[in-house]
C-alpha positions in Angstrom: 33.5 -52.4 -42.5 36.2 -49.0 -41.8 33.0 -46.8 -42.8 31.3 -48.1 -40.2 34.0 -48.1 -37.6 34.3 -44.5 -38.1 30.7 -44.0 -37.6 31.3 -45.8 -34.4 33.9 -43.5 -33.4 32.7 -40.5 -34.1 29.2 -41.1 -32.7 31.1 -42.5 -29.1 32.6 -39.1 -29.6 29.6 -37.2 -29.9 28.1 -39.1 -26.9 31.4 -38.3 -25.1 31.1 -34.8 -26.0 27.3 -34.4 -24.9 28.3 -36.2 -21.4 31.3 -33.9 -21.0 28.7 -30.7 -22.0 26.2 -32.2 -19.6 28.6 -32.9 -16.6 29.5 -29.3 -16.8 26.2 -28.0 -16.4 25.2 -26.8 -12.7 23.3 -29.9 -11.2 20.1 -27.7 -10.4 18.7 -24.6 -11.4 19.2 -21.7 -8.9 18.0 -18.3 -9.9 17.0 -14.5 -8.4 15.8 -11.9 -10.5 14.6 -8.7 -8.7 12.5 -5.6 -9.3 11.5 -2.0 -7.5 8.4 -1.5 -7.6 6.8 1.9 -6.3 4.1 0.4 -3.9 4.3 0.0 0.0 4.7 -3.8 1.1 1.7 -4.2 2.0 0.1 -3.9 -1.8 3.0 -6.2 -2.9 2.1 -8.6 -1.0 -1.8 -8.7 -1.1 -0.8 -9.3 -4.6 1.7 -12.3 -4.9 0.3 -14.1 -1.4 -3.3 -14.9 -3.7 -2.8 -17.3 -6.5 -5.9 -16.3 -7.8 -4.0 -12.4 -8.6 -1.7 -14.4 -10.4 -3.4 -14.4 -13.2 -3.2 -10.6 -14.2 0.7 -10.6 -14.3 1.8 -14.3 -14.4 3.7 -14.8 -17.9 2.8 -18.6 -17.3 -1.1 -17.6 -17.0 -0.4 -15.1 -20.1 1.3 -18.1 -22.1 -1.9 -19.9 -22.2 -5.6 -18.4 -21.9 -7.2 -21.8 -22.1 -5.2 -22.9 -18.8 -7.9 -24.3 -16.3 -6.8 -23.4 -12.9 -8.3 -24.0 -9.5 -8.0 -23.0 -6.1 -8.0 -23.2 -2.2 -10.7 -21.3 -0.7 -8.0 -19.8 2.0 -5.3 -17.5 0.2 -2.4 -16.2 2.2 -1.7 -19.1 4.5 0.4 -22.0 4.3 -1.7 -24.4 2.8 -3.1 -22.6 0.2 -2.8 -24.1 -3.3 -3.2 -23.6 -7.1 -3.5 -26.2 -9.5 -3.6 -25.9 -13.1 -4.2 -28.1 -16.4 -2.7 -26.7 -20.0 -1.6 -28.7 -22.7 0.7 -25.7 -23.6 4.4 -27.4 -23.6 5.7 -24.6 -21.6 2.9 -24.5 -18.8 1.7 -28.4 -19.0 0.0 -29.2 -15.5 1.1 -28.7 -12.1 0.7 -27.4 -8.7 2.0 -24.8 -6.1 1.7 -24.9 -2.7 2.3 -21.9 0.0 4.9 -24.0 2.9 5.9 -20.8 4.6 4.4 -17.4 4.9 5.8 -13.9 6.8 3.0 -11.2 6.5 4.4 -8.3 4.3 7.7 -9.9 4.3 7.8 -13.5 2.5 6.6 -16.3 0.8 8.0 -19.5 -0.1 6.1 -22.2 -2.8 6.5 -25.7 -3.0 6.0 -26.2 -7.3 5.1 -29.6 -8.4 5.3 -30.6 -12.1 3.5 -33.1 -13.8 6.3 -35.9 -14.1 8.8 -34.8 -11.5 9.5 -36.8 -8.1 9.8 -34.3 -6.4 8.4 -30.5 -5.9 11.2 -27.6 -6.5 11.0 -24.4 -4.4 10.5 -20.5 -5.0 10.3 -17.7 -2.7 9.6 -13.9 -2.7 11.1 -11.5 -0.6 10.0 -8.2 0.1 11.9 -5.8 1.3 11.0 -1.7 1.8 13.7 0.6 0.2 13.4 4.4 -0.5 11.6 4.0 -4.1 9.0 1.9 -2.6 9.7 -1.9 -2.3 12.1 -4.3 -3.6 11.1 -7.7 -4.6 13.3 -10.5 -5.3 11.9 -13.9 -6.4 14.1 -17.0 -6.5 13.9 -20.2 -7.6 16.0 -23.8 -6.7 15.4 -26.8 -8.3 16.5 -30.2 -7.6 19.4 -32.1 -8.4 19.6 -33.7 -11.5 22.2 -36.8 -12.5 25.1 -35.2 -14.7 23.7 -37.0 -17.5 21.0 -34.6 -17.2 23.0 -31.3 -16.7 21.7 -30.4 -20.5 18.2 -30.1 -19.3 19.3 -27.2 -16.7 21.2 -25.3 -19.4 18.1 -25.9 -21.5 15.3 -24.7 -19.0 17.3 -21.7 -17.4 17.0 -19.2 -19.7 13.5 -19.5 -20.2 13.2 -19.2 -16.9 14.9 -16.0 -16.4 13.2 -14.5 -19.1 9.7 -15.2 -17.5 10.7 -14.7 -13.9 11.8 -11.2 -15.6 8.7 -10.7 -17.3 6.3 -11.0 -14.9 7.9 -9.2 -11.9 7.6 -6.5 -14.9 3.9 -6.8 -15.3 3.9 -6.9 -11.5 5.6 -3.9 -11.3 3.3 -2.2 -14.1 0.1 -3.4 -12.3 0.9 -2.1 -9.1 2.1 1.3 -10.1 -0.8 1.6 -12.0 -3.6 1.0 -8.8 -4.2 3.4 -6.1 -2.0 3.2 -3.1 -3.6 1.9 0.1 -1.4 2.2 3.5 -2.8 1.2 6.7 -4.1 4.0 8.7 -2.4 4.6 11.7 -4.5 3.8 14.9 -5.4 6.7 16.3 -6.4 8.3 12.8 -9.6 7.2 11.0 -11.5 8.1 7.8 -15.1 10.0 8.0 -17.9 11.0 6.4 -18.7 14.6 7.3 -21.9 16.2 6.9 -22.5 19.7 5.5 -22.5 22.3 9.2 -23.3 26.0 8.7 -20.8 28.0 10.3 -20.0 31.9 11.4 -16.2 32.6 11.3 -13.7 35.2 11.8 -10.4 35.2 9.6 -7.2 36.8 11.3 -3.7 36.2 11.6 -1.4 36.4 14.4 1.9 34.5 15.4 2.1 31.1 17.2 2.8 32.4 20.9 -0.6 34.9 20.3 -2.6 31.9 19.1 -4.5 31.1 22.1 -5.3 34.8 23.3 -6.7 35.3 19.6 -9.0 32.8 19.4 -10.1 34.1 23.0 -11.2 37.3 21.5 -12.7 35.6 18.1 -14.9 33.4 20.0 -16.0 36.2 22.4 -16.7 38.4 18.6 -18.8 35.5 17.2 -20.5 35.1 20.8 -22.1 38.5 20.7 -22.8 38.6 17.2 -24.6 35.3 17.5 -26.4 36.7 20.5 -28.0 39.9 18.5 -29.0 37.8 16.0 -32.3 35.9 17.0 -32.8 33.7 13.5 -29.2 32.1 14.9 -28.3 29.5 17.7 -24.8 28.0 18.4 -24.9 24.3 17.7 -21.7 23.0 19.1 -18.4 23.7 20.1 -15.9 26.2 18.8 -13.5 25.4 15.8 -10.8 26.6 13.9 -9.6 26.4 10.6 -5.9 26.8 9.8 -5.2 28.4 6.4 -1.4 28.5 7.2 0.8 27.4 10.2 3.8 28.4 11.1 5.5 29.7 14.7 5.8 33.2 12.7 2.6 33.7 11.0 -1.0 32.1 11.8 -4.0 32.3 9.3 -6.6 31.3 10.8 -10.5 31.3 11.1 -12.3 31.3 14.2 -15.7 29.8 13.9 -18.6 28.5 15.7 -21.4 26.0 13.8 -24.4 27.0 13.7 -28.5 26.2 13.1 -31.0 28.8 11.3 -29.9 31.8 8.8 -28.3 35.1 9.3 -26.6 37.5 6.9 -22.7 38.1 6.8 -22.1 41.5 9.1 -18.6 43.4 9.2 -16.2 40.6 9.4 -17.9 38.1 10.5 -18.9 35.5 7.5 -21.4 33.0 7.2 -20.4 29.7 5.4 -20.4 26.4 6.2 -18.0 23.1 6.3 -18.6 21.2 3.2 -19.8 17.3 3.3 -17.4 14.9 2.2 -14.8 12.8 3.8 -12.3 13.7 6.0 -9.4 12.2 8.1 -9.8 12.5 11.5 -7.8 12.0 15.0 -9.0 13.1 18.5 -5.7 14.7 20.7 -6.2 14.0 24.3 -4.4 16.6 27.1 -2.3 19.8 26.5 -3.1 21.5 23.1 0.5 22.1 22.7 1.1 18.7 22.3 -1.1 18.3 19.5 1.3 19.2 16.8 2.8 15.4 16.6 -0.7 14.3 15.6 -0.9 17.0 12.8 2.4 15.3 11.2 1.3 11.9 11.6 -1.9 12.9 9.3 0.0 14.6 6.7 2.8 12.0 6.7 -0.3 9.2 6.2 -1.8 11.6 3.4 1.4 11.6 1.5 1.9 7.8 1.7 -1.4 7.2 0.7 -1.4 10.1 -1.7 -4.6 11.3 -0.4 -4.9 14.8 -1.8 -6.8 17.7 0.6 -9.6 19.4 -0.7 -9.8 22.5 1.6 -7.7 23.8 5.2 -7.8 21.8 7.9 -9.6 22.3 10.9 -9.8 21.7 14.9 -12.7 21.4 17.3 -12.6 22.4 20.8 -14.6 19.3 22.2 -14.5 20.0 26.0 -13.4 23.5 27.9 -9.9 23.6 29.1 -10.5 25.9 31.9 -13.3 23.2 33.2 -11.4 19.7 32.8 -7.7 18.7 34.1 -5.1 18.9 31.1 -4.9 15.5 30.4 -8.4 15.6 29.8 -8.7 18.7 26.9 -10.0 16.7 24.0 -9.3 18.1 20.7 -10.8 16.7 17.4 -8.9 17.8 14.1 -10.4 17.1 10.6 -8.1 17.2 7.1 -10.5 17.4 4.4 -9.6 14.7 1.4 -11.2 13.7 -2.1 
């Protein structure tokens, strides 16, 4: 009888210790993990707001390769959902649905796991930082009775590890992808056809640019008039090989049809076919510099590589139109 009594006392002590331990744990799981990804917010948002894309970076999707998933037709909107069925104990069956979303900034997801009475919630918050985009991924569970606190103590570490590994997968995947950034409204990507030209290379300083171009276009016009095999076929152009206020190295050019031989300092060549980022500046030519800066910033952000010098086409004669109507077409050839 004494033995049974002591067994009973030990058993009660163990229960008490277990309940004390359980009661000492958090009532609910709250978690936040973050990572910085060298990619624009738009790229990150496109990946995290579309449940169909989670398979390539979510740790839970990789735990069970036989998991069966179904998706709503719409993505990246409130109400978009994903359901899954898995026999793996770490995955189980469940459903997630977007309940709040702000484009390129934030998503909130409600998660329903089989056997749970109420959904839990997770957020992804995107913030632009110097090195790209910071992703903060939060989790907030439900309040559990004090005697179930041990479940939180069991689940929280595994959840933390899976959050960390998923974010690392997301970072690796996005940083391996070509960068895509939205193109500013004044710019467009165009496909160019090859254009034969006659041209002269010369240099000046920033103040002498207009005068030099006038002289070079006159020289090109004389050359074209003296060669019966060619005709001028468009507006004058200027290819800028180097530009600073101290020194401008440029190639004044005229588009042509027909065939001609180079003579003196007049060259015969072509503007190559391919892609280019194009912008149109209206107004005083001296104010077009801002458009060049805009294109340069976009090329840098989008990781686009220039393959030849930028050039301008002067689409109308500034002596014949109002200064506000002067039209300059700017092209940056890219890969």
